[in-house]
N, C-alpha and C positions, 0 to 999 in steps of 0.2 A: 504494500500500500504506500503511495507516494507521501512524502513528508509534507504536512500542512505548513504553509508559510505563516510565520508569526506576524501579527499586526504591526509589530515594532521592527520587523526585519525589512530594511530598505534595499536588500541585495537586488531584488527584481527591479526596483525603481532605478538603481544605478546601471544595471545591465541594459535597461530599456533605453537609456540615454545613448547607447552605442549602436542603435539599430539603424542609423542613417537619418538624415534630417527629415525625410518624408515620413518616418515612423514615430516621430515625437508626438507626445500626447496632444490630441486635437482639442481645441477649445470649443468646438461645436459639439454640444452634448446630445443633440437629437438628430442622429443620422439613421435613416432607414434605407437599407440597400434593397432596391427593386430588381436590378439586373446587373450582374457583374460584367457582362459583355465578353468580347473576344479579343485576343491578342493580335495586333497588326504589326508585322515586322517590317515597318518602313520608318525612315528617320523622323518624320514629323510626328509619329505616334508615341514617341518617348524622348526624354531628354535626361540630363544629369540628375534631375530631381524627381521626375514622375514618369509613370507609364500610363498612357491613356487608352484604355480598352474601348474598342468600337462597340456602340450600343450599351455602354454603361449608363445606369440610371439610379438615382437616389433621391430621397426626399429630405429636405432641410427645413427646419423651422426658423423663420426670421420675421422681422417687422412687416406688417401689411402696408402696402403702398397707400391705400386709401384711408387707413386708420393705423398709424404707427404705434398706437398705444397697445395694440394686440399683435400676436404672432400667428402666421398662417404657414402652411407647407408650400415650399417651392420645389418643383420637380426639376432636377438637374440631369441633363442628358448629354452624351457625347455621340454625335452622329458623324457621318462622312460627307464631305463636300470637296469636290475637286481632288480627291485622293488624300485629303488631309482631314484631321479632326476638326469638327465644327461643334461649338459648345452652345447649348440651348438651355435656358431656364424658363420654366412655365409656371405662372401663378394661376392655377385653375379657378380660384375664387374671383380673380380679377378678369380672367379670360384673355390674358395677354402673355406673349412670349418675348424673351430678350435673347438675342443671338450675338455671337462674336467669335473671333479667332482664338480667344483664350478665356478661361474661367473668370479672370479678373475683369475683362472687358464686359462680360455679361453683368456681373455684380455692380460694376460702376454705374451702368444704366439704371439699375434698381435703386441704388443709393441716391442717384441724382433725382429720381422721381420721388423718393421718400422725402428728400430735403425740400423739394418743391411743395409737397403737402405741408410739411412742418413750417415752412416759410409763410404759407398762406394762413396757417393757424397762429402765427406769431410766436412759435416755439423754437427753442434752440435746435440747430441743425445737428445731424449725425456726423461725428468726426472719428468714429471708431475705425480700427484696422479691420478690414475684411479681406483676408488673403483668398484670392479666387479658388485655387485648388483645395484649400482647407474647407471652404464653404461649398465645395462640390462633394465633400465626403472623402476626398483623396488623401487626407491626413489621418483618418481614423485607423489606428493600429490593426484592427481586425480586417478592415477592407484592404489595407496595404498588404497584409500577409496573403490575402486571397488573390490580389492582383499579381504579386510576386510568384505565386504558385502557378500562374498561367504561363510563366516563362522558366520552366525547370532547367532548360539548357543555357539560360542566361544569354539569350541572343540580343537583348536590348543592351548593347555593349556600353553605351554612354552612361546609362543608369547604373549598371553593376560596377563599372570602373569607378565612378564617383562614390558609390556607396562603400566600396572597399577602401578607398582613400580616407573617407570619413571615419570608418571603423578604426583604421590604423591610427589616425590622428587623435581620436578620442581616447584610445587605450594609452597612447603615449602621454597625452595631456593628463589623464587620470593618474598615471604612475608618477609624474613629476609634480602633481598638485593633489596630494592626499586629501581626502574629504575632511579630515580633522583640521586642516589648515584653512579651510573655508569657513569663515565666521560671518554670521549675519551682522550687518551694520546696526548698531543699537540706536534706537530712536531717542532723541533727547526729550526731556520733560516738556520743553517748549513745543516740540513737534507734536507730542501726544495730546497736548491741550489745544492745539490749533484745530479748527474745523477742517475736515477732509472732504474732498469732492466725493459724491456718491457715484459708484460704478455699478453697471449691470454685470454681475459675475457670470451670467449665462452666456454673455457675448464675448467679453474679454476682461480679464481680471487686472490688466495693467492700467497705467495712467492714461493711455491714449483714449480710453473710452470715457474719460472724465471731461465733460464739456469745458470746465473752467481751465484746466491745464492745456487742452488743445487750443482754446482761444488764445491763451498767452503765447503758445508756440507760433500760431499764425501771425499774431501781431509782431512778435520778435523777428520772425522770418521776413515779413514785409518791410520792417525797419532796417534790417541788415543787408538784405540782398539788393544788388544793383541790376535791374532788369536788362539793361543793355549789355551786361557782362555774362548773361546766362546763355551758354552755348547750346542748351537743350530745352528751349522754351516749350516745345510740344511734347516733352516726355512726361509721363504720369509717374508720380512717386509710387513705387510698388507697395509701400506700407500705408501711406495715408490715402492713396487713390486720388490725390489732388495734383495739380500741376507742380512739377518739382521746383523747389526753391533752393537756391544755392547748392547745386548738384555736387555731390562728392562721390568719388570712386573708391571702392574697397579693393584690397589686393586680390580678392577672389573674383573681381570683375563685375560686381553689382553696383548700381548707381541709385542713390536715394538723396533726399535733401539732407544737408549737413545737420540741421537740428533734429531731423528725423532719426539720423544715426545716433545723435547724442542721447535722445530719450530712450531709444530702443536698446542701446548698449547698457543703459542703467538698469533696464528691466531684465536683460539676459545675463547680467553679471559678466560682461565683456566677451560674449559669444556672438558671432555673426548669426542673425536670425535665419539666413538662408542655408548656410553650410554647417552651422553649429561649431565652427572652429574659432579659436581665440582671435579677438579683434579689439583694437583700441582706437580711440579718436586720432592718436598720432599716426596710425597706419593709413588713414584716409588721405585721399588726394582731392583737393577742391578743384573742380573743373571750371575753366574760364574760356573765353573766346580765344585767348592767346595759346593755351596749351591743349585744347580739345583734339587737334589733329594728332598730337603725340600719343594720346591715350585712347583714341576712338576704337582702335582694333582690340584693345583690352576689355572693352565693355561687352558683357554677355547679356543676352535677353533673358528675362525671368519668365 
């Protein structure tokens, strides 16, 4: 009979951190898998972070466009268009579908509509992180394992190569940074007495889902950034889903707003949110009109 895991034993939790970035605990708590789909062995159907099965389908609970105060199911599907994956999110209660080349593109349309409703009601806009693949159910550990089982021969080479690198890097990081050395930052008495913004834990437990902090972030970004020096004005920040402000490049090839990185790295304790590898502010490169040509080839699409 297998040994029952103790409630105080965090061995599984620590091992789980080494499963690759796509297998980290999903913040979406209500994922209902309707169809796993089929493996497609073409380049567009997988990348270094995800495998996209054709005809995949799942239900995700999120804010209703017509009434953001309540949640409704959104049906997330991966279909084929022109030989490439085409992502579709359908809100049956609204009778509308949102389509795009990526999961994030679909969710951005939904967030924009939700914000239009909130704006009309005179309520604060939604500024939470909604990572497209995660809100398609593709970060759920159970679903990740099932998708990986579709490729027993590991023919999606980019995905498996990246996962192996991450596994090795995490093991090395864990060996050089024992858990006993990682101490949580103590909150001062002043901080504990200060009123804290209220967050919706079902959506995202970090500071980005707090309207007050996000508003400060946007104001600070607008004051600091120089629009004429932004070399990527049409790029969408992959974390905030807003136009990127003061773009900064990580050594792993990802671009996000500089202050997006600052806030995110505080929450992840110095780990890249995309690769889960060590990352510090000092390792970022701010992109400008003058240096963009030098770093353009290093940018990887998320």
